[in-house]
C-alpha positions as a printed Julia matrix, in Angstrom:
253×3 Matrix{Float64}:
  12.17   -2.69   23.97
   8.55   -3.41   23.19
   6.64   -4.67   20.21
   3.23   -3.42   19.18
   0.42   -5.8    18.35
  -3.06   -4.84   17.21
  -6.3    -6.3    18.53
  -8.21   -6.85   15.32
 -11.2    -9.15   15.37
 -11.06  -11.81   12.62
 -14.63  -10.93   11.63
 -13.53   -7.38   10.78
 -10.73   -8.73    8.58
 -13.17  -11.11    6.86
 -15.66   -8.33    6.16
 -12.99   -6.03    4.77
 -11.62   -8.83    2.58
 -15.13   -9.33    1.22
 -15.36   -5.61    0.44
 -12.04   -5.8    -1.41
 -13.33   -8.79   -3.39
 -16.56   -7.0    -4.26
 -14.58   -3.98   -5.41
 -13.34   -5.94   -8.41
 -16.85   -6.12   -9.83
 -17.43   -2.36   -9.76
 -16.78   -0.24  -12.88
 -13.61    1.81  -13.24
 -13.25    5.48  -14.14
 -10.57    6.53  -16.65
  -8.13    9.18  -15.41
  -7.57   11.87  -18.0
  -3.94   12.25  -19.05
  -2.61    9.04  -17.48
  -4.3     6.31  -19.52
  -5.08    4.37  -16.35
  -8.46    3.69  -14.71
  -9.46    4.61  -11.19
 -11.08    1.72   -9.35
 -12.35    1.13   -5.84
  -9.52   -1.3    -5.22
  -7.02    1.49   -5.89
  -8.43    2.99   -2.69
  -9.06   -0.15   -0.66
  -5.6    -1.69   -1.01
  -3.68    1.05    0.83
  -6.54    1.5     3.32
  -6.27   -2.19    4.24
  -2.77   -1.62    5.58
  -3.52    1.78    7.11
  -6.58    0.52    8.98
  -5.41   -2.91   10.1
  -1.61   -2.84   10.0
   0.88   -4.36    7.55
   0.19   -8.03    8.3
  -3.6    -8.08    8.75
  -3.98   -5.5     5.98
  -1.89   -7.55    3.57
  -4.0   -10.59    4.4
  -7.21   -8.64    3.67
  -5.94   -7.52    0.29
  -4.52  -10.94   -0.56
  -7.72  -12.83    0.26
 -10.04  -10.24   -1.23
  -7.89   -9.73   -4.31
  -7.62  -13.44   -5.05
 -11.35  -14.06   -4.66
 -12.17  -10.93   -6.65
  -9.99  -12.06   -9.56
 -11.96  -15.31   -9.73
 -15.42  -13.77  -10.22
 -14.15  -10.7   -12.1
 -11.29  -12.09  -14.24
 -11.42   -9.07  -16.56
  -9.77   -7.06  -13.77
  -6.97   -9.6   -13.25
  -4.28   -8.42  -15.65
  -1.81  -10.8   -14.01
  -4.21  -13.72  -13.84
  -4.59  -15.41  -10.45
  -1.43  -13.65   -9.26
  -2.87  -10.15   -9.59
  -3.55  -10.1    -5.85
   0.2    -9.81   -5.22
   0.21   -6.13   -6.2
  -2.6    -5.2    -3.82
  -1.02   -7.26   -1.08
   2.31   -5.45   -1.39
   0.5    -2.11   -1.52
  -1.39   -2.88    1.68
   1.74   -4.14    3.42
   3.81   -1.09    2.47
   1.05    1.37    3.43
   0.67   -0.44    6.76
   4.4    -0.28    7.4
   4.31    3.49    6.93
   1.23    4.07    9.07
   2.01    1.62   11.85
   5.76    2.11   12.07
   8.69   -0.27   12.07
   7.95   -3.89   11.28
   9.06   -6.64   11.74
  11.77   -7.23   14.38
  14.85   -8.95   13.01
  17.03  -10.98   15.39
  20.79  -10.89   14.94
  23.33  -13.26   16.47
  20.76  -14.49   18.99
  21.73  -11.63   21.32
  19.03   -9.15   20.52
  17.12   -7.56   17.72
  16.94   -4.43   15.69
  13.9    -3.05   13.94
  13.63   -2.37   10.23
  10.69   -1.04    8.31
   9.43   -3.7     5.93
   8.51   -1.02    3.41
  12.21   -0.35    2.86
  12.6    -3.97    1.79
   9.73   -3.53   -0.68
  11.35   -0.48   -2.28
  14.78   -2.11   -2.45
  13.33   -5.29   -3.92
  11.24   -3.41   -6.48
  14.24   -1.34   -7.6
  16.44   -4.42   -7.94
  13.76   -6.19   -9.96
  13.53   -3.18  -12.28
  17.22   -3.31  -13.09
  17.17   -7.05  -13.77
  15.48   -6.27  -17.1
  17.25   -4.79  -20.1
  14.58   -2.15  -20.72
  14.66   -1.24  -17.03
  18.4    -0.67  -17.14
  17.98    1.59  -20.17
  15.35    3.81  -18.47
  17.06    4.83  -15.25
  14.98    7.98  -14.95
  11.82    5.96  -14.28
  12.8     4.51  -10.88
  14.63    7.72   -9.94
  11.5     9.83  -10.43
   8.69    7.4    -9.66
  10.2     5.32   -6.88
  12.07    8.35   -5.58
   8.87   10.33   -5.05
   7.26    7.32   -3.4
  10.21    6.88   -1.07
  10.1    10.55   -0.09
   6.45   10.05    0.91
   7.49    6.84    2.66
  10.06    8.69    4.78
   7.73   11.62    5.49
   4.93    9.26    6.44
   7.16    7.35    8.84
   8.21   10.58   10.5
   4.92   12.46   10.66
   1.93   10.15   10.15
   1.91    8.75   13.7
   1.7    12.27   15.11
  -1.02   13.16   12.61
  -3.12   10.11   13.46
  -2.72   10.79   17.2
  -3.59   14.47   16.88
  -6.82   15.73   18.41
  -7.33   17.65   15.17
  -9.13   15.1    13.03
  -8.35   16.93    9.79
  -4.7    15.91   10.24
  -5.75   12.45    9.16
  -6.13   13.69    5.59
  -2.41   14.29    4.94
  -1.52   11.25    7.07
  -3.58    8.87    4.95
  -2.4    10.51    1.73
   1.26   10.05    2.61
   0.77    6.43    3.68
  -1.34    5.61    0.63
   0.97    7.34   -1.86
   4.07    5.64   -0.48
   2.27    2.29   -0.34
   0.82    2.53   -3.83
   4.22    3.18   -5.36
   5.69    0.34   -3.32
   3.08   -1.97   -4.83
   3.7    -0.48   -8.27
   7.39   -1.34   -8.01
   6.4    -5.01   -8.07
   3.72   -4.53  -10.74
   6.19   -2.76  -13.03
   8.49   -5.77  -12.98
   5.69   -7.97  -14.29
   4.83   -5.33  -16.89
   8.43   -5.38  -18.11
   8.3    -9.14  -18.54
   4.79   -9.6   -19.93
   4.11   -6.55  -22.08
   7.55   -5.45  -23.3
   6.62   -1.77  -23.38
   9.16    0.28  -25.36
  11.48    2.71  -23.64
   9.53    5.71  -24.87
   6.49    4.6   -22.91
   8.46    4.29  -19.7
   9.99    7.75  -20.16
   6.48    9.21  -20.33
   5.26    7.08  -17.43
   8.09    8.37  -15.23
   6.09   11.58  -14.92
   2.54   10.34  -15.53
   2.66    7.47  -13.03
   3.3     9.68   -9.95
   0.27   11.8   -10.92
  -1.81    8.66  -11.26
  -0.77    7.37   -7.83
  -1.34   10.81   -6.3
  -4.95   10.64   -7.57
  -5.36    7.14   -6.13
  -3.94    8.34   -2.8
  -6.34   11.3    -2.8
  -9.21    8.85   -3.29
  -7.95    6.78   -0.35
  -7.74    9.94    1.73
 -11.27   11.11    0.9
 -12.75    7.68    1.57
 -10.5     6.73    4.47
 -10.92    9.68    6.82
 -14.75    9.58    7.07
 -14.69    5.78    7.2
 -12.1     5.74    9.97
 -14.16    8.24   11.96
 -17.33    6.25   11.41
 -15.73    2.97   12.48
 -14.57    4.59   15.71
 -18.08    5.8    16.48
 -19.5     2.27   16.25
 -16.67    0.8    18.31
 -14.71   -1.01   15.59
 -10.95   -0.94   16.0
  -9.11    0.51   13.01
  -6.13    2.72   12.38
  -2.67    3.0    13.93
  -2.44    3.61   17.65
  -6.03    2.62   18.34
  -6.6    -0.01   21.01
  -3.07   -1.38   20.7
  -1.45   -3.61   23.26
   2.2    -3.29   24.24
   3.75   -6.58   25.16
   7.26   -7.07   26.55
   9.62   -8.5    24.03
  10.64  -12.12   24.61
């Protein structure tokens, strides 16, 4: 068995983290019918994981999100901990795009591979049902998390082939699947904090069960439209980004 490691220069990670931080200062655009704003960070968080992998991508979003919340506190609805949502989004998107991660050793005799995104979805669902309102609105995780998990599975099956295809337009559906699955993974953590902090009534969550997937689909479309040209441009100037690019296979210890 082999493990895949990416050769990502620290300077690239630092620059991307700075872009994520700067994104907090840019204005947002309201999305008609959902009540939520569209921001640059809605695009950058999933792209962090897609471009640089689950670990480096999560680090980019964590560092950039934390710094951004300091100089643009009006965007930090969770205070200094707001970066957690973007970090989970980047990690989940990276897990979809880059495949199974991390290796888990059992009994000291070997290892099996799990996809860390599965852990995110399981954790987010468990957190939802720890709250009384969450337990009373079962349809929300069924619809919202269910659609995200479908994209998660489809992305794990097809995105690697799409990214490796000689047909560059295949990157559009690949990035959309990874971003949509990652955004809902991040939302599963955000929703837990919403349940605790804002005490939204059940009626709101019933409506959001159908509005929230539309919102995340719009965010994923933004990531797709920004990500494909950017990925192509980075390749042309010799900067490593994206799954399967300039990866090194090392024998497992």
